[in-house]
Phi, psi and omega in degrees: 000124180285325187227097181298340178292346179287346179286130172238134184265132180251350182208139173216133176208157184283135177269158179300148183293138174240123183052038177078006180243121179275151177231188181228148169251141178229132179242139182259164172285164171299149176296149171235136174239121185049045180068004176261129180291132176265111183297149177056043183234030181266167176242152167235135178237146170242128180239123178233130179052039177078004179243142176285119181252352182204135177214128181218138175152186183230140173213133192245153179290162176298144181233163177283122177259116180293148179274334177245132180257144174284335182237111178282168174308313185295318180292323177296312180298316183299325181291344182274340182297130182095347177294144177254125179247146181253144175233142175248133175280167178296330179283356177094003176285139179248130178242137175257133180233131175271128179288126180248167179302323180296324179293316178298321181299328180274352188283160175246149183226134177223150176273128181224163171248122188248113175283140177222133178271122180228120180049051177065020175232153177259126175250137177255123182245130172276121189232154164274123172266112183255113181254107185262117182286182179306150004277002184281310182055074184218143177234125188232138172246118193243115184298129185286341181263310186269339186079004178285143171280114184276323182207137173223139186231106172284161184244137169287121193236003177212168183252000000 
């Protein structure tokens, strides 16, 4: 991490006493590069007697954010129309749902940076996060340069 001042803390709480000494946990917000949130990039610290005794998390170097994207929000959303997504209920039933224009019209989209581990390396992808609400309940990360779906997450939606 080049600049520790870039850390912003969103949570602090007292940890249980160990050998009669209480400590504190501090959690940071996700990192931002050029105002775009980098998912899964927060830190957790444990501090006891003024010393950091535990640190876990991810922080990534600055990356080049292209100014022109090959895939606009509209192009990304349009490419999802007609896709069939599957959902599993807690009971194990699987339902297939076809994404329609109306589902896309109700979706929300944000620009995010998504780290992905591929062959023991971390790749950072600038992505459109497309959140499609019910009845589809789907979250998709769509690479703005390649048009590849980097991550898609179906939702368990019934019991």
